[in-house]
N, C-alpha and C positions, 0 to 999 in steps of 0.2 A: 894848847886848846883852849882850856877852862881858864886860863890866866888872860887871852886874848879875848874871852864873851863879855868878863867878870870887867873889863876895861873897858869893854864897849858901854855895858850897862851902865859900867862911872858916868863914863861921857856925856852919855844920852840923860843923866841926872840932873846932871850939872846944867844942860842945857835947856833940860825941862824945868830947872825950879828958878832959872833967870826971866823965862816967860812971864808976861802979865797975865793976869786971870781971863781976860779977855782970850787973848792968843792961845792960851790953854785948852779953852773948851772950842775952838776955832779946830785945833789939833783934833782934841778928839773926834769930834762930830768927822775929818777928814779922813781918820785912821777905820773909825766905821763905815763909810763909804766906801774906802777901799776896800775892808774885808767883804762888806758884803758884793761889790762888783767881782771882786775874786771868786767869791764863795757862789754867787748865782751861775758865773761865764765858765767856769772851770771844775763845776760839781754837781750844780742843781740841774742847769741845762742841760747836758750830757744825760743825766738822770732822768730829765722829761721825757728827751727825747726817746731812751728805752722804753720808757712806759709805752708812748704813744706807738712803737715799734710792735712791742708786743702785744697791745690791745688788738693793733691791725690785724695783728698775725691770729690773735685769736679768734676774731670776728672772720678769717679769712677760714682756718678750723671749722667754725660753729657752722659756717656757708657749706662746706662742702661735707659736713655731716649731716647735714639736713637735705641735701641731695644727695647724700646715698641712702638715707633712711627714705627716701621719697619714691628711691628707685627700687627698693627690695621691700617686703609686705612684711607685716609684722609678724617676728617670727612664731607667737606663741599662737596667735592668731591662724598663721597656716601650720602650726600642729593640730590644730583644731579640726581645719578645714580636713587635715589628711583624715584623722582619724574616725571624720563622718564618712570622709568616701571607702575606708577600708570596713567600715560597718556597712554600707552598703551594698559593695562588692560583695562580702560575707551573707548578707542577706538575702543577694541575688542569686549566688550559688547554691546557697541551700534549697530556694525554691525553685532553680534546675534542676538542681538533684533528686528535687520533687516530684516535679514534671518527667524526668528520665524515668524516675521507676513506675510510673504508671502509662508508661508510652509500650504498645503491644512491641514484643520480641517478633525476630522473624520466624522464629518456632513457633509465634502465636495465631501464625495464619489458617492452620486446620481446622482450630477452635474460634476462630473468625469465621470463617466460609461457614461453621454446623451453626454458629450464631445467626449469619444472616437466613439460615434454614427454616430456625428455631421462630425467628419473628415471622414467618407466614402461618403459624400454628394458629389452626383454626380458622384460618382463609382459604379461600378456594384458588389457587393460582397453580399454573400450567409452565412449570418452568421451560424456558425453551436452550438457552443456555449460562453458565458461570465460567468463564473466562478469568484469570488473575496473570498478573507481571510485576516484578520486582524489579524497582530499577534505585541502583545505588544513587544516592543524593551525597550531601557532604559526609566529612568523615566523620565514622563513627554513626550513619543514617543511612536508610532506604526509605524508600517510597514504594507502597502496593497500591497496585489499579487494580479493581474490579469491575469486568462488565457482567450484569445481569439483564439477562431478556426473559419476558416473562409473558404469560396473555390472563387476562380476569375480567371482571367487570369494573366500572372504573372506581366505582364504591371502594372495593377491595385493593386496588392498586394503592389509591390516598392512603387508605389505613397503615397498606406495608411499608411504605414511604414513610409514614409516620412511627412507625416500631422502630425502623434505623435510625431517622435522628434522635429516639429516644436510646437508643443500644449504647453506644459512646459517643463522648464530647470529642474523639480523636476518629472517628471515622466519618466522613466530609462527603456529602453528594454533590458529586462535580457538576453534573448534568444529568438533566431528566428529559427523555421525548417520551412522550404517550402520543400514541395515534391510534384509528379506527384498526381492528383487529380484518385481516382479509379474510381468515374465515367465517366471524359472524359480525358482521360490522354493527349490525344490532345491538348486540348485547354487551360485546369484550370490546377490551383496548388489549393493543400488542405495547408494550413499556419497554424501554432500553435505559438503565441506568449505568454512570460511570460512578465508582464511589474511590475514595483515596485515604489513604491511612499513613501518616508516619510512622515507622520500624525505627526500634533500634537494635543493631547490631551486637551492643556488648551483650557478654555472656547475663544467661536469666540469673536473678537472684530475686528472694522477698518473697513477696505474695503474688500471685498473678495478678495483673491489671484486671482493670474493672470491666468485663463485655455481658451487663444484664440483660436480659428479657425477661420480663414478669408475666405472667400470661393473666389477664384483668378478667375480671366477672363480667360475662358478656352484657355489650351496651355499654360498660363504665369506659370512658373514654375513646370512644370508639365515632370514629366521623361518621353523618349519616349523609347522605347524598340521592334527594330521589331521583335526579336524571342525570345522565351521562351529556356532558356539554359537547360530545364529539358523536351523538348517538345524531344519523337522519331526523332532520324532523318530520318527515313524509315517506309513506310507505310506498315502497317501488312498486308493490303489486305483484311480486315475485313468490315473495312470501304471504300467504294467505291462514290467518290465525282462527283455530280454534275455536270456536262459542263456545265460552264460559257460563257452568248453571250451578249456583250455590243450592245443593241438596239438602243443608243440615249444618246445626252450629253445637260445639258443647262450651257454652261457656263457662269460667271461673273465676269470674271476677277479676281485681286486680292480681289475683295469684300466676303465678306461669302456667303453663299446660292446657290453657285453651285451643282448641283446635275445631277444622271445620272439614264439612264434606263436600267436595267441589269435583264436578264431574265423576261424581263415584270413588274420589279418591282423598282420604283423608290427607291434611297439610295441616303445620302449626304457623306462628310466625317466624318468617323468615324465609320459609321452603318456596322454593318456583316449581310455579305450576306450566308444563307442556316448558318449560326450558323459555318461555317469554316473560311470563309473568311472575312477580314477587311478593307476597303477604306481606304487606306491611303491617297488620294489625285487625285480629278477632275481636269484634264488638259482640254486644249481646245479639243483635238481631239481622248484624251485616259484616261484611268482611271487605276491607281496603286492599287492594291491590294495584300494582305498579309497571308496568310496561318498560320501563325507562325512557316514554316518553312522558304518560300522562299518567293522572293518579286514576279509579276507577273504583266504583262502589256496589260491590255485591250485594241483593236484599233477598232475603227467602220469597219465595213466592207465597203469598197465603191463599 
């Protein structure tokens, strides 16, 4: 085998040496062209095809990856949003737990009823009836409804309702119905209140829920109403008022304790005279009274 190769090389050299210089150059150029053609068609061209195919495949993979990324949110951003949601849920659960702890319990109903009576402390109120009903609401909760009926003058009714509203944020006045009293339509009104409160049926724990009523100093925070809008504007003629006579005044200036003698009876600011007139103010030389319709001034006769 080696001998044959050597023989071929010897014959090629002998043939090449016989060629002229110009022929040798043409032969070399032809060989170079042949090898370039062979290299391009059988090596470089297939390689370029493979490279092009790989590029196309890479572009296809890149497009698929971009499509997947566009279809799915950023994982880090999603994790942060999930953490924020969990934090908000924890904060809401804490607030809900705090509210539940302040809710009235079913066992607090008697205490609530006693607070409603205490709200009338210092007010002349004649309670007609107090009815209660507990209705089961959603799981773990119930709703208390209280129907109150009472009679008083209009100003007292307004102040009592005000006291109830200030008692607890969990006690709501659902309905208010105020009308003239059938007994004394001139001076009294009949009021019907419907109250509601959300109750927790869970076992009682911790501090008792706030049911406050602070007795205020006389005149502080009190609503003053000179005339009831429900009182008749004109006298029916069936009731004839007794004439009033101012007999004397004991005036103590701005200090409390001033008194007056009207129809030979000693009265102070806020007292009722003959159940028809209310003493509004006692001055040094006169007394201001109100009958629910108009204000009058009684002067000392000189």
